[in-house]
N, C-alpha and C positions, 0 to 999 in steps of 0.2 A: 234808164229803164232797167229793170231787173227781170231777167229771163229765167225760165225753168231749166233744170238739168235734164239730161237724157232726152235729147231732141234729135229726130232724124227725118229726112225727107220721105222715107218709106216706112220705117219702124223706129220707135223711140228706144225701147229696151227689150232685150231678148235674153233668155237663159235656157239651158238644156241643149239638146242636140238638134241640129237642123241646118238648112241651107237657104240663103237668099240667092236666087239665080235669075239672071236676065232682067233685072229691075232697072228702071230709068227714072231719074229725078231731074226735072228741068226748072223747078222753082227754087227761089232763094230760101235758105234755112237759117233761122236765128234762134240761138239758145244760150245757155250758160255753159256749165261744165258738161263734157261728153256730148258733143254735138257733131253730127255727121251728115253728109249729103244723102247717104242711103240709110245707115243705122247710127243712132246716137251711141249706144253702148251695148255690147253683147258679151255674155259670160259663157263659160264651158266651151263646147266644141262646135259652136255655130260658125258656118263658113259663108263667105260672100264670093260669088263666082259670076263672072261675065255681067257685072253691073256697071252702069254709067251714071255719073253725076255731071249735069251741065249747069246747075245753079250755084250761085255764090253761097259760101257757108260762113256764118259769123258766130263767134262764141267767146267764152272766157278762157278756160283751160281744157286740154284734151279735145282739140277740135281737128277734124279730118275731112278731107274732100269726100271720102267714101265712108269712113267710120271714126268716131272718137276713140273707141276702144274695141279691140277684136282679136281673134285668134288667127283665122286663116282667111286671107284675101288673095284671090287669083283672077287673072285675066280681066281686070277691071280698069276703068279709065275715069279720071277726073279732069273736067274742062273748066270748072268754076274756080274763082279765086277763094282762098281760105284766109280769113282774117280773125285774129284772136287778140284779146286784151291781156292775156297771160302766157303761161308756158305750155309746152307740149302741143305743137301745131304741125300738121303735115298735110301734104297733098293727097295721100292715100289714107293712112291710118295713124292716128296720133300715138296710140299705145298698141303695139302689134306683137304677135308671136311669129307668124310666117307670112311673107308677102312674095308672090311670084307672078311674073308676066303682067305687071301693072305699069301704067303710064300716067304721069301727071303733067298737064298742060297749064294749069292755073298758077297764078302768083300766090305765094304763101308768105304771110307776115305774122309776127308775134313777138313776144319778149325773149324768152329763152327756150332752147331745145326745139328749134324750128327746122324742118326738113322737107324736101320734095317728096319723099316716099314715106318714111316712118320717123317720128320724133323719138320714140322710145322703143327699142327692139330687144326682144328676149329670145328670138330664134333666128331664122334665116331670111335674107332677101336675095332672090335670084331673078335675073333677066328683067330688070325694071329700068325705066327711063324717066328722067325728069327734064321737062322743057321750060318750066316756069321759073320766074325770078323768085329767089328766097331771101328774106331779110328778117333780121332780129338783132338782139343785143349780145347773146352768148350761145355757144354750142349750136351753130347754124351750119347746115350742110345741104348739099344737093340731093343726097340719098338718105342717110340716117344720122340724126343728131347725137344720139346716145345709144350705143350697142352694148348690151350687157353680156350676151352669150351669142353663139351661133356664128354664121358666116354671111358675108356679102359677096355675091359672085355675079359676074357678067352684067353689071349695071353701068349705065351711062348717064352723066349729068350734062345737059346742054344749057341749063339756065344760069343766069348770073347769081352769085351768092355774095351777100354783104352782111356785115355785122360790125358792131361798134365795141364789143367786149372781148371776152376770152373764148378760146377754142372755136374759132371760125374756120 
């Protein structure tokens, strides 16, 4: 099956300024690139705050339990498993700028750049916990698979991490 891109349990694609706050998704979400339990893809300064995803999320690349791509994610929880056929897969946000006070309980699996919190990070992760099992082939991590800038502070990984390639 071929699925569309930009698929989310609450919203598919968002741009401009705004906030998603207090939203809950319990259904499974299936998409292509940029698939998320709450939001598929959001641009600019949209934030996700106090959201919960309990459904499983399936996609190709840039797949996240909360969001496939986003800027600010805080105080959100993912309980669903996140499964991707490609790279950039995370329990919270696949492509993120800032993540704070978030927890992932779901198992996360993909090919490369697979993480419990953020697969690709351009900013900071603070006070985040991963409890789910994380598996992939390369750049696999309990918290962040690839951090380009910023810091990772006060984070804990409780989940098993396994990989068969480089940088695990």
